[in-house]
C-alpha positions as MATLAB code, in Angstrom:
seq = 'MSILVEINSTVFGTNVWFEDNMLCVTLSDGRQIRVPTFWFPRLYSATPQKLKNWTFIGKGQGIHWPDLVEDLSIKGLLNI';
ca = [
      96.331   62.043  200.170;
      97.974   65.095  198.664;
      99.336   68.177  200.345;
      98.856   71.519  198.695;
     101.613   74.024  199.324;
     101.063   77.564  198.141;
     104.491   78.569  196.773;
     103.506   82.172  196.146;
     102.293   82.812  199.680;
     103.700   85.998  201.107;
     106.097   85.725  204.006;
     108.124   88.497  205.522;
     111.450   88.687  207.281;
     111.275   89.247  211.029;
     114.933   88.962  212.049;
     118.362   88.874  210.423;
     121.704   87.742  211.839;
     124.984   86.234  210.727;
     126.513   83.032  212.007;
     129.557   81.124  210.726;
     129.614   82.962  207.373;
     125.903   82.355  206.909;
     123.131   84.903  206.425;
     120.269   83.798  208.670;
     116.717   85.093  208.352;
     113.648   84.289  210.438;
     110.427   84.416  208.453;
     106.974   85.494  209.602;
     105.710   81.905  209.313;
     108.357   80.666  211.758;
     110.784   79.187  209.272;
     114.459   80.098  209.325;
     116.560   80.206  206.206;
     120.343   80.228  206.035;
     122.438   80.948  202.979;
     126.208   81.286  202.677;
     127.469   84.847  202.575;
     129.902   83.964  199.783;
     126.880   83.952  197.454;
     126.757   87.712  198.012;
     130.240   89.238  197.601;
     129.344   92.513  199.345;
     128.138   90.633  202.420;
     131.042   88.217  202.346;
     133.678   90.935  202.363;
     131.909   93.257  204.810;
     132.961   93.946  208.375;
     130.777   92.660  211.214;
     129.828   96.240  212.028;
     128.545   96.848  208.471;
     126.674   93.546  208.448;
     124.819   94.537  211.624;
     123.632   97.765  210.005;
     120.627   96.406  208.126;
     116.953   97.327  207.916;
     113.867   95.701  206.472;
     112.368   97.305  203.411;
     108.851   96.855  202.034;
     107.494   95.841  205.458;
     109.849   92.873  205.614;
     109.807   91.878  201.946;
     113.487   92.705  201.627;
     116.645   93.485  203.553;
     118.767   96.603  202.974;
     122.345   97.295  204.041;
     122.904  101.035  203.536;
     126.672  100.845  204.182;
     127.043   98.128  201.555;
     124.479   99.369  199.010;
     123.018   95.866  199.062;
     119.372   94.790  198.904;
     118.062   91.229  199.028;
     114.462   90.159  198.697;
     112.968   87.464  200.906;
     111.289   85.973  197.835;
     114.658   85.825  196.082;
     116.262   84.110  199.065;
     113.479   81.510  199.059;
     113.983   80.851  195.350;
     117.712   80.224  195.588;
];
């Protein structure tokens, strides 16, 4: 028996938070991903206040931090 997984399926971000120097994102399919903030120098060196000032872009396809001039795509986070 084989299991087919569609790698290119579109998922969107539904929530973002930071915990123990990790960027945490909940996806529209229920998964949660966590990546270390040190992978993203602007996030790693940012204040908690600036990290909390984020918004989804592209209907959840990406995350934007206006204070940090930082954008990350959900697809990119999944491909790390």
